MIVEXMI-322051 format. One record per residue (C-alpha): residue in three letters; chain; z, y, x. Coordinates in Angstrom, 2 decimals. Layout:
N
R   torfi   sese        c3        c2        c1
R     ALA      A         Z         Y         X
...
This chain:
276
R   torfi   sese        c3        c2        c1
R     MET      A     12.80     16.90     -5.32
R     SER      A     10.78     14.20     -3.55
R     LEU      A     10.28     10.83     -5.19
R     LEU      A     11.14      9.05     -1.94
R     ASP      A     12.98     10.48      1.06
R     VAL      A     13.28      8.52      4.29
R     LYS      A     15.65      9.86      6.92
R     ASN      A     16.79      8.55     10.32
R     LEU      A     15.19      5.15      9.66
R     PHE      A     15.75      2.59     12.40
R     VAL      A     14.80     -1.08     12.45
R     HIS      A     16.56     -2.93     15.26
R     ASP      A     15.96     -6.51     16.45
R     ILE      A     19.46     -7.84     17.07
R     ARG      A     18.09    -10.77     19.10
R     THR      A     16.20     -8.72     21.69
R     GLY      A     17.67     -5.24     21.30
R     GLU      A     14.22     -3.83     20.59
R     GLU      A     13.92     -0.77     18.35
R     ILE      A     10.89     -1.58     16.17
R     VAL      A     11.14      1.60     14.09
R     LYS      A     12.72      4.64     15.69
R     ASN      A     14.31      7.54     13.83
R     LEU      A     11.61      7.93     11.18
R     HIS      A     11.59     10.82      8.70
R     PHE      A      9.13     11.35      5.84
R     SER      A      8.93     12.13      2.12
R     LEU      A      6.68     11.05     -0.73
R     GLU      A      6.05     13.56     -3.49
R     ARG      A      5.14     12.64     -7.08
R     ASN      A      1.47     11.85     -7.74
R     THR      A      0.52     12.08     -4.07
R     CYS      A     -0.61      9.64     -1.41
R     LEU      A      1.04      9.38      1.99
R     GLY      A     -1.19      7.76      4.59
R     ILE      A      0.49      5.93      7.48
R     VAL      A     -1.82      5.30     10.41
R     GLY      A     -1.41      3.83     13.87
R     GLU      A     -2.52      0.95     16.03
R     SER      A     -1.30     -2.64     15.61
R     GLY      A      2.38     -2.98     16.47
R     SER      A      3.15      0.68     15.84
R     GLY      A      5.73     -0.13     13.13
R     LYS      A      3.68      0.75     10.03
R     SER      A      4.16     -2.54      8.16
R     MET      A      7.78     -2.82      9.26
R     THR      A      8.45      0.59      7.73
R     ALA      A      7.02     -0.63      4.40
R     LYS      A      9.12     -3.81      4.51
R     ALA      A     12.26     -1.82      5.31
R     ILE      A     11.78      0.32      2.20
R     LEU      A     11.83     -2.76     -0.03
R     GLY      A     14.42     -4.76      1.92
R     LEU      A     11.88     -7.37      3.00
R     THR      A     12.72     -7.46      6.71
R     SER      A     13.78    -10.69      8.44
R     PRO      A     17.49    -11.58      8.69
R     TRP      A     17.56    -10.83     12.43
R     LEU      A     16.40     -7.25     11.86
R     GLU      A     19.00     -4.57     11.21
R     THR      A     17.92     -1.52      9.20
R     SER      A     19.83      1.75      9.20
R     GLY      A     19.33      5.27      7.93
R     VAL      A     18.65      6.58      4.42
R     ILE      A     15.88      5.50      2.03
R     ASN      A     16.55      7.66     -1.01
R     PHE      A     14.78      6.60     -4.20
R     ALA      A     15.79      7.84     -7.65
R     GLY      A     19.05      9.16     -6.24
R     GLU      A     20.04      5.86     -4.61
R     ASN      A     19.97      4.78     -0.98
R     LEU      A     17.98      1.53     -1.11
R     LEU      A     19.69      0.33      2.07
R     ASN      A     22.91      0.09      0.05
R     ALA      A     21.30     -1.71     -2.91
R     THR      A     22.22     -5.29     -3.73
R     ARG      A     19.66     -8.10     -3.59
R     GLU      A     19.51     -8.13     -7.39
R     GLN      A     19.00     -4.37     -7.58
R     LEU      A     16.15     -4.59     -5.06
R     ARG      A     14.57     -7.44     -6.99
R     MET      A     14.48     -5.29    -10.11
R     ILE      A     13.04     -2.34     -8.20
R     ARG      A     10.29     -4.43     -6.59
R     GLY      A      7.33     -4.65     -8.91
R     GLN      A      8.79     -2.57    -11.70
R     LYS      A      9.49      0.64     -9.76
R     ILE      A      7.83      0.01     -6.40
R     CYS      A      4.89     -2.39     -6.04
R     MET      A      3.66     -3.68     -2.70
R     ILE      A      0.08     -4.84     -2.19
R     LEU      A     -0.41     -6.88      0.96
R     GLN      A     -3.26     -7.14      3.43
R     ASP      A     -4.00    -10.79      2.65
R     ALA      A     -4.45    -11.09     -1.11
R     HIS      A     -4.58    -14.91     -0.87
R     ALA      A     -1.01    -14.89      0.47
R     SER      A      0.13    -12.97     -2.61
R     PHE      A     -0.82    -15.74     -5.05
R     ASN      A      0.48    -19.29     -5.39
R     PRO      A     -2.49    -21.65     -4.84
R     LEU      A     -1.08    -24.16     -7.37
R     TYR      A     -1.37    -21.91    -10.43
R     THR      A     -4.19    -20.04    -12.09
R     ILE      A     -4.52    -16.28    -11.77
R     GLY      A     -3.83    -15.91    -15.49
R     LYS      A     -0.59    -17.88    -15.34
R     GLN      A      0.69    -15.84    -12.41
R     MET      A     -0.27    -12.52    -13.96
R     SER      A      1.16    -13.42    -17.37
R     GLU      A      4.43    -14.72    -15.87
R     THR      A      4.85    -11.42    -14.04
R     PHE      A      4.31     -9.47    -17.24
R     ARG      A      6.64    -11.73    -19.25
R     GLU      A      9.44    -11.33    -16.71
R     HIS      A      9.21     -7.56    -16.56
R     PHE      A      8.29     -6.75    -20.17
R     GLY      A     10.02     -9.62    -22.00
R     MET      A      6.91    -10.46    -24.02
R     ARG      A      5.51    -13.65    -25.52
R     LYS      A      3.16    -15.82    -23.50
R     LYS      A      0.18    -15.08    -25.76
R     ASP      A      0.71    -11.32    -25.49
R     ALA      A      1.13    -11.57    -21.71
R     ILE      A     -2.19    -13.41    -21.35
R     GLU      A     -3.92    -10.78    -23.47
R     MET      A     -2.39     -8.13    -21.24
R     ALA      A     -3.73     -9.94    -18.16
R     VAL      A     -7.26     -9.99    -19.62
R     ASP      A     -7.00     -6.32    -20.56
R     ALA      A     -5.77     -5.43    -17.06
R     LEU      A     -8.76     -7.13    -15.44
R     GLU      A    -11.12     -5.40    -17.86
R     LYS      A     -9.71     -2.04    -16.78
R     MET      A    -10.52     -3.02    -13.19
R     ASN      A    -14.16     -3.46    -14.25
R     ILE      A    -13.99     -7.22    -13.57
R     HIS      A    -16.72     -9.09    -15.38
R     HIS      A    -15.76    -11.99    -17.68
R     PRO      A    -11.98    -11.52    -17.29
R     ALA      A    -11.24    -14.33    -19.77
R     GLN      A    -12.91    -16.69    -17.31
R     VAL      A    -11.35    -15.15    -14.22
R     ILE      A     -7.79    -15.79    -15.45
R     LYS      A     -8.59    -19.52    -15.66
R     LYS      A     -9.48    -19.71    -11.97
R     TYR      A     -7.26    -20.61     -9.03
R     PRO      A     -6.87    -18.20     -6.10
R     HIS      A     -9.14    -20.21     -3.78
R     GLN      A    -11.95    -19.87     -6.33
R     LEU      A    -12.00    -16.07     -6.01
R     SER      A    -13.12    -13.83     -3.16
R     GLY      A    -10.70    -11.65     -1.20
R     GLY      A    -12.08     -8.57     -2.91
R     MET      A    -11.59    -10.08     -6.36
R     LEU      A     -8.03    -11.12     -5.54
R     GLN      A     -7.25     -7.60     -4.31
R     ARG      A     -8.50     -6.26     -7.63
R     CYS      A     -6.24     -8.73     -9.44
R     MET      A     -3.29     -7.45     -7.40
R     ILE      A     -4.21     -3.86     -8.21
R     ALA      A     -4.58     -4.80    -11.89
R     ILE      A     -1.01     -6.14    -11.89
R     ALA      A      0.28     -2.99    -10.21
R     MET      A     -1.66     -0.77    -12.60
R     THR      A     -0.20     -2.57    -15.62
R     MET      A      3.35     -2.36    -14.27
R     LYS      A      2.89      1.43    -13.88
R     PRO      A      5.35      1.65    -10.98
R     ASP      A      6.55      4.94     -9.55
R     ILE      A      5.23      3.95     -6.12
R     ILE      A      2.57      1.58     -4.82
R     ILE      A      2.81      0.59     -1.16
R     ALA      A     -0.54     -0.74      0.04
R     ASP      A     -0.27     -2.43      3.44
R     GLU      A     -3.74     -2.68      5.02
R     PRO      A     -5.27     -3.79      1.69
R     THR      A     -8.88     -3.49      2.86
R     THR      A     -8.64     -5.09      6.31
R     ALA      A     -9.86     -8.56      5.30
R     LEU      A    -12.68     -7.28      3.08
R     ASP      A    -16.33     -6.60      3.79
R     ALA      A    -17.60     -3.02      3.66
R     ILE      A    -18.77     -3.15      0.03
R     ASN      A    -15.49     -4.61     -1.23
R     GLN      A    -13.54     -2.14      0.92
R     GLN      A    -15.24      0.79     -0.75
R     GLU      A    -14.72     -0.58     -4.26
R     VAL      A    -11.04     -1.40     -3.68
R     VAL      A    -10.32      2.04     -2.21
R     GLU      A    -11.98      3.67     -5.21
R     GLU      A     -9.68      1.65     -7.49
R     PHE      A     -6.61      2.96     -5.64
R     LYS      A     -7.89      6.49     -6.09
R     ARG      A     -8.50      5.81     -9.78
R     ILE      A     -4.96      4.48    -10.30
R     ARG      A     -3.41      7.67     -8.97
R     GLU      A     -5.67      9.79    -11.13
R     LEU      A     -5.11      7.72    -14.29
R     ILE      A     -1.40      6.95    -14.23
R     GLY      A     -0.05      9.35    -11.62
R     THR      A      1.46      6.67     -9.40
R     SER      A      2.48      7.85     -5.94
R     MET      A      1.21      5.80     -3.01
R     ILE      A      1.98      4.90      0.56
R     PHE      A     -1.31      3.69      2.00
R     ILE      A     -1.07      1.96      5.39
R     SER      A     -4.33      1.56      7.25
R     HIS      A     -6.12      1.47     10.59
R     ASP      A     -9.06      3.06      8.79
R     LEU      A     -8.93      6.79      9.39
R     GLY      A    -11.81      7.42      7.02
R     VAL      A     -9.86      5.86      4.14
R     ILE      A     -6.71      7.79      5.06
R     GLN      A     -8.61     11.07      5.11
R     TYR      A    -10.23     10.23      1.78
R     LEU      A     -7.06      9.18     -0.08
R     ALA      A     -4.04     10.88      1.47
R     GLN      A     -2.57     14.33      0.94
R     ASP      A     -0.03     13.77      3.74
R     VAL      A     -0.38     11.70      6.91
R     LEU      A      2.18     10.07      9.19
R     VAL      A      0.89      8.96     12.60
R     MET      A      2.94      6.24     14.32
R     GLN      A      2.96      4.99     17.90
R     ASN      A      5.40      2.48     19.40
R     GLY      A      7.65      2.59     16.34
R     ALA      A      8.00      6.36     16.22
R     CYS      A      6.35      9.23     14.39
R     VAL      A      4.18     11.29     16.72
R     GLU      A      2.72     13.59     14.06
R     TYR      A      3.33     14.23     10.38
R     GLY      A      1.81     16.77      8.05
R     LYS      A     -0.79     17.72      5.48
R     SER      A     -3.96     15.67      5.76
R     GLU      A     -6.35     18.62      5.91
R     GLU      A     -4.34     20.35      8.62
R     LEU      A     -3.78     17.20     10.67
R     PHE      A     -7.43     16.19     10.72
R     ALA      A     -8.63     19.74     11.34
R     ASP      A     -6.13     20.57     14.08
R     PRO      A     -4.21     17.55     15.45
R     LYS      A     -1.31     18.50     17.72
R     HIS      A     -0.35     15.25     19.45
R     ASP      A     -2.53     13.65     22.10
R     PHE      A     -2.44     10.27     20.35
R     THR      A     -3.57     11.80     17.05
R     LYS      A     -6.35     13.61     18.89
R     TYR      A     -7.35     10.32     20.48
R     LEU      A     -7.53      8.52     17.14
R     ILE      A     -9.51     11.29     15.46
R     GLU      A    -11.78     12.39     18.27
R     ARG      A    -12.47      8.90     19.59
R     ARG      A    -13.02      7.30     16.18
R     LEU      A    -13.85      9.75     13.41
R     SER      A    -16.18     11.71     15.67
R     LEU      A    -18.30      8.58     16.03
R     SER      A    -19.20      8.89     12.41
R     GLU      A    -21.04     11.94     11.19
R     PRO      A    -22.08      9.92      8.08
R     PHE      A    -18.46     10.06      6.87
R     GLN      A    -18.77     13.45      5.21
R     GLN      A    -22.19     12.52      3.86
R     SER      A    -20.79      9.33      2.34
R     ILE      A    -17.98     11.26      0.66
R     ARG      A    -20.49     13.70     -0.82
R     HIS      A    -22.44     10.75     -2.17
R     GLY      A    -19.34      9.08     -3.61
R     GLY      A    -18.91      6.51     -0.87
R     ILE      A    -16.52      5.92      2.00
R     HIS      A    -17.39      5.44      5.65
R     HIS      A    -14.97      3.14      7.46
R     VAL      A    -13.75      3.99     10.93
R     ARG      A    -11.09      1.79     12.45
R     ALA      A     -8.29      3.03     14.68
R     ASN      A     -8.42     -0.03     16.90
């Protein structure tokens, strides 16, 4: 049985009548990564928000999002709040937007751990330091004393991943987590996502324009265009023999520009090729 099953998912704008997501179907198996790829405005991020009930009030979501035997579209606000973070973590594109600028990183991390684990403040701070150490962050005891604006985007993404890793959720949804980073930080952050899945077996939905990252991380790939799925299947098969013209365009027009991709994989790196 799949960990997450999405069937007949629609997201409808009741103000304009626009269908933002159209009849989407996909599954997420345990300890696998599903890559969702498509150009801007294709409905990728909206799909992620619909899963966690984070869509705007004027958007109507229908269908089935089956997680742990429950349709999340029927869950109460309190039930969704408990699921977010503890069972399903979401890591956003802009790490700065994920942290409150008025509080230190350590306070925000420790408060998250205290709320979900019911631990003392001292223990939560120690957990925060330990989490950053596991992310190979130098001088974590100093990092937790800093405010978000004092850290780089790459460092803040690592802090977000450290929180997710500590929570050990069933699913991590990463929405364009490398877009705002430079090439070096992109590579390091992607490697951390790969390491999380290998260490704790967390399943992932990784949303990206970067086809190189999707090919590197994902076992299954969903290609979206104009709110709909145009192709869905095993990563190896989809990249080797794409069926839809749009998928062929993305792969042939972008990945073919980069022969160094396979070389970078063999040398432990990642070549980044953007879909738009």
